[in-house]
MIGU-842917 format. One record per residue (C-alpha): residue in three letters; y, x, z. Coordinates in Angstrom, 1 decimal. Example, Ala and Ser with C-alpha at 12.3 -4.5 7.8 and 13.67 -1.06 7.14 Angstrom:
['Ala'; [-4.5; 12.3; 7.8]],
['Ser'; [-1.1; 13.7; 7.1]],
% end
This chain:
['Unk'; [-73.5; -95.7; -88.6]],
['Unk'; [-72.1; -95.6; -85.0]],
['Unk'; [-74.1; -98.5; -83.7]],
['Unk'; [-77.1; -97.7; -85.5]],
['Unk'; [-78.8; -98.5; -82.0]],
['Unk'; [-79.3; -102.0; -80.6]],
['Unk'; [-76.4; -104.1; -81.7]],
['Unk'; [-76.9; -108.0; -82.4]],
['Unk'; [-74.5; -110.5; -83.1]],
['Unk'; [-73.7; -113.8; -81.5]],
['Unk'; [-70.6; -115.8; -81.6]],
['Unk'; [-69.2; -114.9; -78.4]],
['Unk'; [-66.9; -112.1; -77.2]],
['Unk'; [-70.4; -109.6; -77.1]],
['Unk'; [-73.0; -109.4; -79.4]],
['Unk'; [-76.6; -110.8; -77.6]],
['Unk'; [-78.1; -108.2; -74.9]],
['Unk'; [-81.4; -109.7; -76.0]],
['Unk'; [-82.5; -106.5; -77.1]],
['Unk'; [-80.9; -104.3; -74.8]],
['Unk'; [-83.9; -103.0; -73.0]],
['Unk'; [-85.4; -101.7; -75.7]],
['Unk'; [-86.6; -98.1; -75.8]],
['Unk'; [-84.9; -96.2; -77.8]],
['Unk'; [-86.2; -93.2; -76.9]],
['Unk'; [-89.6; -94.4; -78.2]],
['Unk'; [-88.0; -95.6; -81.2]],
['Unk'; [-86.2; -91.9; -82.1]],
['Unk'; [-89.5; -90.0; -80.9]],
['Unk'; [-91.7; -92.1; -83.5]],
['Unk'; [-91.2; -91.1; -87.1]],
['Unk'; [-92.9; -94.5; -88.0]],
['Unk'; [-91.1; -96.8; -85.9]],
['Unk'; [-87.8; -94.7; -87.1]],
['Unk'; [-88.3; -94.9; -90.9]],
['Unk'; [-89.0; -98.9; -90.3]],
['Unk'; [-85.9; -99.6; -89.1]],
['Unk'; [-83.8; -97.2; -91.3]],
['Unk'; [-86.2; -98.6; -94.0]],
['Unk'; [-84.8; -102.3; -93.1]],
['Unk'; [-81.4; -101.2; -92.8]],
['Unk'; [-81.5; -99.6; -96.5]],
['Unk'; [-83.4; -102.5; -97.8]],
['Unk'; [-86.5; -100.3; -98.4]],
['Unk'; [-88.8; -102.2; -96.2]],
['Unk'; [-89.4; -105.0; -93.9]],
['Unk'; [-87.4; -106.0; -91.1]],
['Unk'; [-88.7; -106.9; -87.8]],
['Unk'; [-86.2; -109.5; -86.1]],
['Unk'; [-84.5; -107.1; -84.0]],
['Unk'; [-84.2; -105.1; -87.3]],
['Unk'; [-83.3; -108.1; -89.1]],
['Unk'; [-80.3; -108.5; -86.4]],
['Unk'; [-79.3; -105.0; -86.1]],
['Unk'; [-78.7; -105.3; -90.0]],
['Unk'; [-76.4; -108.1; -90.0]],
['Unk'; [-74.6; -107.0; -87.2]],
['Unk'; [-74.0; -103.5; -88.1]],
['Unk'; [-71.1; -103.9; -90.6]],
['Unk'; [-69.3; -105.5; -88.4]],
['Unk'; [-69.6; -103.1; -85.6]],
['Unk'; [-68.9; -100.1; -87.7]],
['Unk'; [-65.6; -102.3; -88.8]],
['Unk'; [-64.5; -103.2; -85.3]],
['Unk'; [-65.7; -99.9; -83.6]],
['Unk'; [-68.8; -101.5; -81.6]],
['Unk'; [-65.7; -103.3; -79.4]],
['Unk'; [-68.7; -106.7; -79.2]],
['Unk'; [-71.2; -104.1; -77.6]],
['Unk'; [-72.5; -104.2; -74.8]],
['Unk'; [-72.4; -100.9; -72.4]],
['Unk'; [-76.2; -100.4; -73.3]],
['Unk'; [-75.6; -100.9; -77.1]],
['Unk'; [-72.9; -98.5; -77.0]],
['Unk'; [-74.9; -96.1; -75.0]],
['Unk'; [-77.8; -96.3; -77.4]],
['Unk'; [-75.7; -96.3; -80.1]],
['Unk'; [-74.8; -92.6; -79.0]],
['Unk'; [-78.0; -91.6; -78.5]],
['Unk'; [-79.1; -92.6; -81.8]],
['Unk'; [-76.1; -90.7; -83.7]],
['Unk'; [-76.7; -87.6; -81.5]],
['Unk'; [-80.7; -88.0; -82.9]],
['Unk'; [-79.7; -88.4; -86.4]],
['Unk'; [-76.8; -86.0; -86.8]],
['Unk'; [-79.1; -83.5; -84.9]],
['Unk'; [-82.3; -83.7; -85.9]],
['Unk'; [-82.7; -86.1; -88.9]],
['Unk'; [-79.6; -85.6; -91.4]],
['Unk'; [-81.2; -86.8; -94.2]],
['Unk'; [-81.2; -90.7; -92.3]],
['Unk'; [-78.0; -90.2; -91.5]],
['Unk'; [-77.1; -89.4; -94.9]],
['Unk'; [-79.2; -92.3; -96.8]],
['Unk'; [-77.2; -94.8; -93.9]],
['Unk'; [-73.7; -93.4; -94.6]],
['Unk'; [-74.6; -93.8; -98.4]],
['Unk'; [-75.2; -97.3; -97.7]],
['Unk'; [-72.9; -98.6; -95.2]],
['Unk'; [-70.2; -96.2; -95.9]],
['Unk'; [-70.2; -95.1; -99.5]],
['Unk'; [-66.2; -94.6; -99.3]],
['Unk'; [-66.5; -92.1; -96.2]],
['Unk'; [-64.1; -94.4; -94.4]],
['Unk'; [-66.3; -94.3; -91.1]],
['Unk'; [-67.2; -91.0; -91.2]],
['Unk'; [-63.5; -90.0; -91.3]],
['Unk'; [-62.9; -92.7; -88.5]],
['Unk'; [-65.4; -91.6; -86.1]],
['Unk'; [-65.2; -87.9; -87.2]],
['Unk'; [-64.2; -86.6; -83.7]],
['Unk'; [-67.0; -88.6; -82.0]],
['Unk'; [-69.7; -87.3; -84.8]],
['Unk'; [-68.6; -83.4; -84.7]],
['Unk'; [-68.6; -83.7; -80.2]],
['Unk'; [-72.5; -84.4; -80.5]],
['Unk'; [-73.5; -81.7; -83.4]],
['Unk'; [-75.7; -79.2; -81.6]],
['Unk'; [-76.2; -81.6; -78.5]],
['Unk'; [-79.7; -82.8; -79.1]],
% end
């Protein structure tokens, strides 16, 4: 969940910055857009090209602590985490079940997750 935001893969040392200028706030403020991305990530709906890239990249980003993320991607990921933890815990839980069934990443990122609780 740490990089649910905007991270996409390419073979170089960082994920592509092709979508770094996506308006994360617009997605988070729109139930329709947010649900579209979450449904894509959960395999419950169709994926836009950027959603598909995010879905392909998310496991790597989680596993490697977003080391290939650009600064904007890390900032966007933090924003998404804060939003989901505080305003959409239902979606956070669904994503956690899908991408962290053994609670590995929840434990690894516990301090970061706890730090954003209540800071919407």
